N, C-alpha and C positions, 0 to 999 in steps of 0.2 A: 891328382889333376896336374896336367902339363901346362906352364906358364909359357908361352911363346911370344918373343917380341921381335918385329920385323922391322926393316928400315921403311915401309912405305905400305899402302893399301894393295899394291900390286903384290908386293912380298907376302903379305898375309893371305892373299888368295892362292899364291903360288904354293904356300905351306900346306893349305887345305887341300889341294889337287894332289900333291905329293903324298900326303898322309893317307887320303882315302884310297890312293892308289894300292898302298901297302896294305892297309886294312882289308881291303878287297882281295888283295893276293893271299892274305891268311885266312881267308873264307867268310870275312863279313858282309853280308849283303849291302849294297847301296841303299836299298830303302831301309835299312836299320841304321844310318846314320843322319845326321842332321847338322845343318849349319844354321846358328840362330844370328840375328843381327837385330838392334834397337829401331834403326830406321828403315823404310823400305828402300830409300835411295841407296843403302849399302849395297843392294843385291846386284848393281849393275857392274861392279867390278868384280864379284864372286862369278856372275852369269857368264862374263867375258873370259874367264879365266877357265872357266868348265867347257865352254863352246869350243875354245881354242884346243882344248885337251881332248875335244871329242866324247866327254863323260856326259851322260844322259841325267838330266836333273829334272825337278819338278818343284815348283813353288806353291807351297800348301796354303791354302786358305787366301790365295791372292793370284795375280797376274804376273808373267815375266815382264821384266823393266819396258821391252819395245811393244809391250800388249797393252800397256796401261793406258786410259783414256787420254790423258793429259798429253804424254808422249806421241800418241796417234794424231792427235790434233797438232801439235808442233810439227812433226813431220810432214803432214798435209800442207801446212803453210809453207814449208820448205820445199816441198815438191813443187807447189804453184809458183815459187819464186824462182826455181830451177827451170821449170818447163809449164808454159800458159796453157799446152794442150792437153793437160792432165785433168780431165774431167772428174775422175773418182775423188782427187784432192780437192778440186773446187766445190764440190757438192757435201763434202765433209765439214768444210770451214765458212762456207759463204754467209751461215747463219750462226755461227759460234765464234766468240760470243754473241749473243743474239742482237740482231740488227734490224728487226721487223721485216725480215724477208720470209714470208709464209710459204707453205707448200703450192699454194695456187700460184704464186709468182714463178717459183721454180719451175713448175709444170709448162709455164708459158715460156720461160727461158729454153727448156729443155725442146718444147715444140717449135719454137723459131730455129734453134739449132739444127733439128732433123729435117725441118723443110728447107734450109739454105745448105746443108751437108757441111756444116763448120761445127767447130767445138764450142763448148759452153762459154769458155773465156771470150771467144768472137762475138757470141750472143750477148753476152755481159756488155762488151765494149760497145755493141751497137744500141742495145736497151733502148727498145721502143715501147718500154713498159710506162704507166703513168702514175702520178701519186706518189706516196711515201715509199712503196717498193722501188720505184725508180730511181729516187734520191739515194736509197740507201745501197743499191747496186752500184749506182755511180761512185759513191763514197769508197765503196769495197774495192772497186778497179783501181780507184787513186791510191788507195793504201798499198795495195799490191806493186803497183808501178814505183811509189816511193821506197818500198823496201827493197826492190831492184837496183834503184838508182843509189839508194844510201850504203848498201851493201856491197856495190861493184869494187873488186879489189881488196877488200877486207880479207884478214885471216878467217879461216872457217869457223873457229869457236866464237869470234866477233859478230860474224854472220848470223850464228844460230842465236845468240843471246839479242841482238838486235830484233830479230824477227820474234823471238817470245816476248820480248817487252812491247814492241809497237803493234802486234796483233791483238793486243788487249788480253791474250792468256794470263798473264800475271796479275793483271788488276782484277779480272774474273775470279781467279783461286783466291786472291787475298781476300775478298769479300765472301768465300765462300766458309762456313763453320767448320769443316772439316779439311780446309784447303791446305793446310801447312804439309802433308805429306806429298801432295802434288807439286807444290812449289819446290820442295827439295828433290822430287824427279825431273823438275823442268832444269834446276840447276845441274843436276848431274848430267843432263843431256849435253849441256855445255863441256862438263868435264869429259864426256864420252868422245867428243868431237877432237878435244886436245890431244887425247890419248890416240885417237885415230890418225891424226897429222903426224904425230911422232912415230908410230908403228909404219905408216906407209913410207916415211922418209927412211928409216933405219933397217926394216925388214924386207925379205924377200916377199912377194905376194903369195899369199896362201891360196890354196885349190878352189876354184869358184869365185876369187877376188875380182873386183871390177877393173877393166885394163887401165893401163896408167895414163893413156891419153885422155881420158874421161876427167872432166874438170872436177875439182876437189868436193865441191857441195853433192853434184851428181853422185860422185862415187862415194861418198858417205853414205847417201840415201840407199844406195844399192846394197852397202855393207849392211847398213841398219836391218835392210829386209831379209838378209840372207841370215843374219845372226837371230832375227825374230823367227825364222821359218825351219831353222837346221836343229838338229838334237831333240825335237819335241819328244818328251817320254809319253808312251800310249798308256791308257789306264790299266793298271795292273803290272805294268813293266817295272823292272827292277831298275829304280833311279835315285839318286841323293836328293834328300828333302832339304828345301831352303825355305826358311820361315822366319816371320818376326818373332820376339820374344813372347808377345801377346798371343799369337796364334798357337806357341807351342803348350799353352796350359792343357794339361791332361794327358798328354803323349809322353812316351818313353821310348829311349833308343839306345841301342848298344853304345855307340859313341856320339858324343856332341860335341862341335866346335861352337863356342861363345865369342863372336868376332866384335872388333870395334870397342875394346874395354879400355876406354880413353875418356878423362873428364871433359864435358861437353857433349859427349855422345852417348855414353851409357856410365852415369846418370846423363840424360839429355840436358842440353843446356837450358831448355824451356822450364825444367823442373826446379831451377835454380832460384827462380824468382817467385815460387810458391811455397807458401806455408808448410804443406805436407808432401811438397814435390819431391824431393831427395828419399823421404820414407818411402812413397809408393815405388820410386825407382828400385830401393834396396828391396823391396817385396818383390819386384820384377827380377831381380837379380837372383834371389832364392828360387824362382820358378825356374828360371835358366839352369841353374845349378843342380836341380833335381831332375831334371828331364834325362841325364845319363845313368844307366845301370851299370857299365863297366868302364868306359873310358871318357874322359873331360878334357877337353882342352880349352884353355883361355887365352885368346889372341888380342893383340894390340898392336898399333903402329907409330912410329915415331913421327911420321908425316902422312897426312891423308889430305884428298881433295875433297873439300866441303863447301856448299854454297858457291862453288866456281873459283876458288882459291885453295892453294894448299897451306894447310895448317900444321904447326908443330906441337904436337901432344905430350902430356904428361898422363902416367898411368892412372887408371880409374880409381876412386877411393875404395870402389868394392874389391877390386884387386888386390889393394894393399891390406884390406881388412882381413883377408883370408889368412888362415894360419900357415906360417911359413914351412912347418913341417909337411903340410899336406901337398906342397908345390915343388914339381923339378922344372928348373927354368933353361930355356932355350932362346939363344940368339939366332934367328934363321935370317941370314941375309943374302940374297942372291942376286946383288946390285949387277954384277957382270952381265947376267942373263936378262936382267929387265930391260924393257924398251926405253927409249930415252927419256919419256915422261917421268918415268918412275927415278930416274938419276938425276936428272935436272929441271924439273917442272917448275914453272915460273910463277909468281902469284898474280901476275897481271889480269887474269880473267876473271878475277872477282869484281871488278868494277869496270865493265865492257863500255866503251865509248859508245854514246848514242849517234844517230846520224850527223847532228851538227854540234855537237858539244863534247869536246873528249874530257872525261873527268878521270885523271890517274889514281891508284889507289892512294890513301891518306899518307902512307909514309915515304912515297916515291918523290914527293916534291923537294927539289933543293932547299927549299926555305923551312922545311919541317925540321924541328929539333928532335925529333923520335924515329928511332930505328928498331927494326926487329932484333930480339936479343936483349935489348937494353932494361936494365933495371929502373924502376919506377917507384914511387910513393904515392899512394890516394890517401886522402884524408881520413876516409870511412873504411876502406879495405886494408889499408897498410901497404906493405912492402909486395912487390910482385915484378914479373918480366914480362915485356911485350912480346907476342907470340903470333900476332896477326892483325891485319888491317883490311878496311875496305871503304870505298866511296872516296869523296873530294871535297874539299871546299867545306861549306857549312854542314855538309852531311857525312863528313870523314868521321870513322869510328876505328877503335883498335881494341884487339882482344887482350886481356892483361891475365897472365896466370898468377893470382894472388897466392902468397904462402899459405895464409890461413883459410882462405875461403874459395880456393879454386878459380877457375877461368871464367872472366866476365867480359862482356861487350860494353864499351863505353863511348858516349860521343866526347871527341876531343874537344869541342867548343866548350862543354860544360864540365868535363872531369877534373881539370885543374891539376893535372898530374905534375909532379916534380920529379927531377932527376935524383936517383938514389946515391 
């Protein structure tokens, strides 16, 4: 097996693209190669790299990033914020999350719009309905107008984070039994916006890219539509397989790339709070390792954008548990070819400021005694190093990579950390 350590998730994806090209040139079919990841949200960076390279791929047992329900809902809100004449966007989200606006009320709105020759938005603003539906439509219009006002002049990632939060999407998925993956994907949409801003500023426009005079939000939405629609691998076509480790059970491939082998990602951070959680993750790792017939690549990144912020990672315990004799190690650093976000991404997007109350990440306050990279001691977990932070004030949290128990998120207010 080859163990590859890159500088960032961008670097990790670039290595996959390069190595897949090499294997294809050696006669290996794309469909006999698979890229595995622990979390669905990881696919976005990989998909972007494959899209840019013009390489056909298929997400096995799932949807491409921009085809996922929660991403389509978020983009519909953003489309309506950018352009109130977008009837399709309005129809998708006027009653999602549920607001008590039923099909009959929507039919009445559409009828009014047709008769008056106006958009659904104009019809909603006129709002001649009565009862609960009228109040709900008025509240919806007010919410969209408030979003437009609050996000005017904000950087694109902050616009998207604000809309996701204030649309009710995050609250909706927090209350869903299986909502954790959807929340991670929404965070990844914010990351995608940060990447897009940097690429737009530092690279020449790609063929088919939106014109430069287009405002940033509209341009990003056009880019998302382009990336969602291009390079779709048709059924039966030779295409690289992307999938979660769970989806890979029972399948085998000539070459397998296992990505994101970092503490907190694989094993997943949620598993560390459960009695048998890490053991279940270890069984998943065994599943991943045994999918490869001939070639196995184990990849990790020193830094990765997760949950809206850059995190600096340590190798997964699973990587460290493998016999050294079976591994060949490669450092694959292409920083000079990476877009600006991969070289100097800032951790500020982890705690986006809301419309009326700016909350900086926990360690950015001048009054905070803590800094990224600082050695600390915790009464229960022992010695560790601060590797991440999010939130502010009473909600401030830090991620500490402990020497004996790996990375953990702690509330600063209660953790009672001391400097080492």
